[in-house]
Every structure is written in structure tokens, then in C-alpha cells.
C-alpha atoms as one frame of an Amber mdcrd trajectory, in Angstrom:
protein
 109.564  83.015  83.861 111.025  84.788  80.891 114.775  85.080  81.351 114.922
  88.341  79.410 112.988  90.152  82.133 115.587  91.609  84.457 115.249  92.299
  88.164 114.004  95.843  88.637 114.502  96.134  92.401 118.011  97.493  92.875
 119.696  98.970  95.908 121.673 101.568  93.966 118.894 103.153  91.871 115.166
 102.819  91.246 113.889 101.270  88.043 113.024 103.727  85.331 109.566 104.003
  83.817 111.000 102.653  80.559 112.512  99.594  82.277 109.202  98.824  83.968
 107.295  99.226  80.706 109.753  96.993  78.835 109.461  94.287  81.488 105.660
  94.491  81.325 105.789  94.141  77.541 108.037  91.077  77.795 105.662  89.524
  80.314 102.600  90.117  78.118 104.439  88.702  75.112 105.329  85.588  77.075
 101.844  85.053  78.493 100.020  85.777  75.230 102.424  83.922  72.992 102.547
  86.890  70.605 105.493  89.131  69.882 103.055  91.609  68.377  99.283  91.192
  68.501  96.965  91.145  65.528  95.221  94.475  64.976  92.023  93.098  66.539
  93.928  92.241  69.760  96.139  95.313  69.924  93.953  97.241  72.396  93.773
  94.338  74.863  97.515  93.711  74.510  98.412  97.372  75.123  96.019  97.626
  78.077  97.589  94.549  79.661 101.050  96.114  79.294  99.828  99.323  80.966
  98.138  97.481  83.831 101.149  95.267  84.498 103.498  98.250  84.396 101.289
 100.077  86.918 101.126  97.037  89.204 104.893  96.614  88.953 105.505 100.263
  89.839 103.125  99.969  92.798 104.947  96.861  94.015 108.374  98.488  93.694
 107.151 101.609  95.493 105.734  99.495  98.337 108.765  97.316  99.015 110.782
  98.074 102.134 114.402  97.714 101.132 116.294  98.819 104.239
């Protein structure tokens, strides 16, 4: 896994929307092999970031931490 993606589940404070979005972007970059997509792939790239961010938020919201 990409080492630049930090753990978002913390006991002291929830992850921010920006942190989740940044982690999703890093993941999509790693999987796709592109830092920035070509114009023709931009929509698919951005949609993947949104979907992964949503799934990540859902996971974090569902975890029992105490």
C-alpha cells in the first residue's frame, strides 16, 4: 500500500473530509499509475476518487472504536 496514505481512524479526533479525500486521491493515483489523468480519463479518475472517499467515510462511520 502507498506509504503516503496515513491512518485516518484516530481515537482523539475523526478524520476530516479533506483528509479522506486526499487519501482517496492517493489511492487512485497509486492504482491507476497516474499522478494526473489525461483529459479523456479525468471524469473516470475523479469519479473513482469520490467513490473511494464515500466508501472510506462509510467505513470510518461504521467502526466501533470503544
